[in-house]
C-alpha positions as CSV (number, residue, x, y, z in Angstrom):
1,X,-74.2,-57.8,44.7
2,X,-72.5,-57.3,41.3
3,X,-68.9,-56.0,41.8
4,X,-66.5,-54.6,39.2
5,X,-62.7,-54.0,39.3
6,X,-61.5,-51.4,36.8
7,X,-57.8,-51.0,36.7
8,X,-54.6,-50.0,35.0
9,X,-51.2,-51.5,35.4
10,X,-47.8,-50.9,33.9
11,X,-45.6,-53.1,36.1
12,X,-48.1,-55.9,36.8
13,X,-49.1,-54.9,40.3
14,X,-52.7,-54.3,39.0
15,X,-52.8,-57.7,37.5
16,X,-51.9,-59.2,40.8
17,X,-54.8,-57.3,42.5
18,X,-57.1,-58.3,39.7
19,X,-56.3,-62.0,40.2
20,X,-57.1,-61.6,43.9
21,X,-60.4,-59.8,43.3
22,X,-61.5,-62.2,40.5
23,X,-61.2,-65.0,43.1
24,X,-63.6,-62.9,45.2
25,X,-66.2,-62.7,42.5
26,X,-65.4,-59.4,40.9
27,X,-65.8,-58.8,37.2
28,X,-62.6,-57.4,35.8
29,X,-62.1,-54.5,33.4
30,X,-58.5,-53.6,32.5
31,X,-58.0,-50.3,30.7
32,X,-55.2,-49.6,28.3
33,X,-54.0,-46.2,26.9
34,X,-54.3,-45.6,23.2
35,X,-50.6,-44.9,23.0
36,X,-48.1,-47.3,24.7
37,X,-45.7,-45.8,27.2
38,X,-42.0,-45.8,26.6
39,X,-40.3,-49.3,27.0
40,X,-37.4,-48.0,29.0
41,X,-38.1,-47.7,32.7
42,X,-36.3,-44.4,33.0
43,X,-38.3,-42.8,30.2
44,X,-41.5,-44.3,31.7
45,X,-40.7,-42.5,35.0
46,X,-40.1,-39.2,33.2
47,X,-43.1,-39.2,30.8
48,X,-45.7,-40.9,33.0
49,X,-44.6,-39.1,36.2
50,X,-44.7,-35.7,34.4
51,X,-48.1,-36.3,32.9
52,X,-49.5,-37.6,36.2
53,X,-48.2,-34.5,37.9
54,X,-50.3,-32.4,35.7
55,X,-53.3,-34.7,36.1
56,X,-53.4,-35.6,32.4
57,X,-56.3,-37.8,31.2
58,X,-54.8,-40.4,28.9
59,X,-57.0,-41.4,25.9
60,X,-58.0,-45.1,26.3
61,X,-58.5,-48.0,23.9
62,X,-62.2,-48.8,23.8
63,X,-63.1,-48.3,27.4
64,X,-66.7,-49.2,28.4
65,X,-67.8,-46.4,30.8
66,X,-71.1,-48.2,31.7
67,X,-71.1,-49.4,35.2
68,X,-74.9,-49.4,35.7
69,X,-75.0,-53.1,36.3
70,X,-72.8,-52.9,39.4
71,X,-73.4,-51.8,43.0
72,X,-69.7,-51.8,43.9
73,X,-66.9,-50.5,41.8
74,X,-63.2,-50.8,42.8
75,X,-60.7,-48.8,40.8
76,X,-57.0,-49.7,40.8
77,X,-54.2,-47.4,39.9
78,X,-50.4,-47.3,40.1
79,X,-49.0,-44.2,41.8
80,X,-46.9,-42.0,39.5
81,X,-45.2,-39.0,40.9
82,X,-47.4,-39.3,44.0
83,X,-50.5,-39.1,41.9
84,X,-53.0,-41.3,40.1
85,X,-52.0,-42.8,36.8
86,X,-53.2,-40.9,33.7
87,X,-55.4,-43.8,32.4
88,X,-57.2,-43.8,35.8
89,X,-57.6,-40.0,35.6
90,X,-59.6,-40.7,32.5
91,X,-61.7,-43.5,34.2
92,X,-62.6,-41.1,37.0
93,X,-63.5,-38.4,34.6
94,X,-65.6,-40.5,32.2
95,X,-67.3,-43.0,34.5
96,X,-70.6,-42.2,36.3
97,X,-70.0,-43.5,39.8
98,X,-72.9,-41.7,41.7
99,X,-74.8,-44.1,43.9
100,X,-72.0,-46.7,43.8
101,X,-70.0,-48.1,46.6
102,X,-66.5,-47.0,45.4
103,X,-63.1,-48.1,46.6
104,X,-59.8,-47.1,45.1
105,X,-56.8,-49.3,45.4
106,X,-53.5,-47.5,45.0
107,X,-50.3,-49.6,44.4
108,X,-47.0,-48.0,44.9
109,X,-43.4,-48.6,45.9
110,X,-43.9,-46.8,49.3
111,X,-47.4,-48.0,50.0
112,X,-48.5,-44.4,50.6
113,X,-49.8,-41.7,48.2
114,X,-51.5,-38.7,49.9
115,X,-51.8,-36.7,46.7
116,X,-53.3,-39.6,44.8
117,X,-55.7,-40.2,47.7
118,X,-56.8,-36.5,47.5
119,X,-57.4,-36.9,43.8
120,X,-59.7,-39.9,44.4
121,X,-61.6,-38.1,47.2
122,X,-62.0,-35.0,45.0
123,X,-63.6,-37.1,42.2
124,X,-65.5,-39.5,44.5
125,X,-65.9,-37.9,48.0
126,X,-67.3,-41.0,49.7
127,X,-64.8,-43.5,48.2
128,X,-62.7,-45.7,50.5
129,X,-59.0,-45.8,49.6
130,X,-56.6,-48.7,50.2
131,X,-52.9,-48.3,49.8
132,X,-50.8,-51.4,48.8
133,X,-47.1,-51.5,48.7
134,X,-46.0,-53.4,45.6
135,X,-48.5,-56.3,45.7
136,X,-46.8,-58.2,42.9
137,X,-43.6,-58.6,45.1
138,X,-45.4,-58.3,48.5
139,X,-48.3,-60.8,48.4
140,X,-49.0,-60.1,52.1
141,X,-50.2,-56.7,51.0
142,X,-53.2,-58.4,49.4
143,X,-54.5,-59.3,52.9
144,X,-55.6,-55.6,53.1
145,X,-58.3,-56.6,50.6
146,X,-60.0,-59.1,52.9
147,X,-62.8,-56.7,53.7
148,X,-63.8,-56.2,50.1
């Protein structure tokens, strides 16, 4: 079965998850926004958190929306202001996921994100959602991916 991991990361948590899933045979597709976020952490929190709160869809650099070759698609997103990251809002809006097994991996400082989970389920009602608490610092969190 062909499997794909589409993700965004700002702090590196998504890269950690990508390395784990690559070892499990997933193809990897990292998305990048057209415009870079601010470099200062405080400004990132303000800008990214505000935009995530309003469910903004961030324009992406050359994102390939075609997932027709895959039976399983896993989407990874940091949690900003309790919600999905803006680049992943765009992925969910622009990617045709019907008839795919979809799982969303949410990585956050708390390991929980109810509003982000609600966003995922609104876009893909049958999706499974996995919450990971800072997988870059907390490698044990990656054990939750063993069923993928």
